[in-house]
C-alpha positions as CSV (number, residue, x, y, z in Angstrom):
1,M,81.1,-3.0,83.6
2,A,81.9,0.5,82.2
3,A,84.9,2.4,83.5
4,N,85.1,5.9,84.4
5,Y,87.5,7.8,83.4
6,R,88.3,11.4,82.9
7,I,89.2,12.6,79.3
8,K,90.4,16.1,78.4
9,I,89.9,18.1,75.2
10,V,91.4,21.3,74.2
11,Q,89.2,23.3,71.9
12,G,90.6,23.5,68.1
13,E,92.9,20.4,69.0
14,T,92.5,16.7,67.5
15,Y,91.8,14.5,70.4
16,K,92.9,10.7,70.2
17,Q,93.3,8.8,73.2
18,Q,94.1,4.6,73.2
19,F,92.4,2.4,75.6
20,T,92.1,-1.6,75.7
21,Y,88.8,-3.3,76.4
22,K,89.6,-5.9,79.1
23,D,87.3,-8.6,81.1
24,D,87.0,-8.2,84.7
25,Q,89.0,-10.9,85.9
26,V,91.7,-10.7,88.5
27,T,94.3,-10.9,85.6
28,P,92.3,-9.0,83.2
29,Q,93.0,-9.7,79.7
30,P,92.1,-8.1,76.3
31,I,88.5,-8.8,75.1
32,D,88.4,-9.7,71.1
33,I,86.1,-6.8,69.6
34,T,86.4,-8.1,66.0
35,G,83.2,-6.7,64.1
36,Y,82.7,-4.2,66.8
37,T,81.9,-0.6,66.1
38,G,81.0,2.2,68.4
39,V,79.9,5.7,69.1
40,G,80.1,8.0,72.0
41,T,79.4,11.8,72.3
42,V,80.0,14.9,74.4
43,R,77.3,16.8,76.4
44,K,77.5,19.8,78.9
45,T,74.7,17.4,80.8
46,T,73.0,14.0,79.7
47,A,69.9,15.8,78.8
48,D,71.8,18.6,76.5
49,P,70.3,18.6,73.3
50,R,73.8,19.3,71.6
51,A,76.2,16.6,71.3
52,Y,79.7,16.7,69.9
53,P,80.7,12.8,68.6
54,I,83.4,10.7,69.7
55,D,84.9,8.6,66.6
56,I,85.7,5.1,67.6
57,T,88.3,3.4,65.8
58,F,90.2,-0.1,65.8
59,N,93.5,-1.7,65.8
60,I,93.5,-4.3,63.0
61,P,93.0,-7.3,63.9
62,Q,90.6,-6.2,66.5
63,T,91.6,-9.3,68.5
64,D,93.7,-7.1,70.9
65,G,90.8,-5.2,72.3
66,V,92.5,-1.7,71.5
67,F,90.3,1.1,70.4
68,Y,90.9,5.1,70.1
69,L,88.7,7.9,70.9
70,N,88.7,10.5,68.3
71,M,87.5,13.9,67.9
72,P,88.7,16.1,64.9
73,H,89.8,19.7,65.9
74,E,86.9,21.1,63.9
75,V,84.5,19.2,66.3
76,A,86.5,19.9,69.4
77,A,86.5,23.8,68.3
78,N,82.7,24.0,68.1
79,I,82.5,23.1,72.2
80,P,81.3,26.2,74.2
81,V,83.7,27.1,76.8
82,A,82.8,29.7,79.5
83,A,86.2,29.8,80.9
84,T,89.0,32.0,79.1
85,D,91.9,31.1,81.5
86,P,93.4,28.4,79.3
87,T,94.6,26.9,82.5
88,K,90.7,26.5,83.3
89,Y,88.2,23.9,82.1
90,D,84.6,23.8,81.7
91,I,82.9,20.3,82.5
92,Y,81.5,18.2,80.0
93,V,80.0,14.4,80.4
94,Y,80.5,11.7,77.9
95,D,80.1,8.1,77.6
96,V,81.4,5.4,74.8
97,F,79.1,2.0,73.7
98,L,80.7,-0.6,71.9
99,I,78.1,-2.8,69.3
100,D,78.7,-6.0,68.6
101,S,78.0,-7.8,65.2
102,A,74.5,-9.2,66.3
103,G,73.8,-5.2,67.5
104,N,73.9,-5.4,71.1
105,R,75.3,-2.4,73.2
106,S,77.9,-2.2,75.9
107,K,78.5,0.8,77.7
108,I,82.6,0.9,78.3
109,L,83.2,4.2,79.0
110,Y,81.8,7.2,80.7
111,G,83.2,10.0,82.9
112,E,84.0,13.6,82.8
113,A,85.3,15.4,79.8
114,W,87.4,18.6,80.9
115,V,87.2,21.0,78.1
116,Y,89.9,23.5,77.8
117,P,89.7,27.0,76.1
118,S,91.7,28.2,73.0
119,A,93.0,31.3,72.3
120,T,93.5,30.3,68.3
121,K,90.6,30.3,66.4
122,G,89.7,28.4,63.2
């Protein structure tokens, strides 16, 4: 089952956050994600044709279930934000899928992406 988690992105800042994929037992244990790949995007709405990719990377070896969401500063800088106050944010949505070696996709994360404006451009 996918986890609902809010992420926070600042325009022009490199975004990187660590997560651990775990089972849903009473005492959750990391899932071996050896051979998995991942894909994710941020959009204003799920129907918005403009998508901002989230790169998924993994610890080596991948047996500990640890993966990272990454967004280079060049991508984050291009996310439009109507807010002009750096303490305010625009709400976007995102989701992340992990893909096993057989091609099976599982949505593991989703939620709001709070995108904050930046005065520094370039």
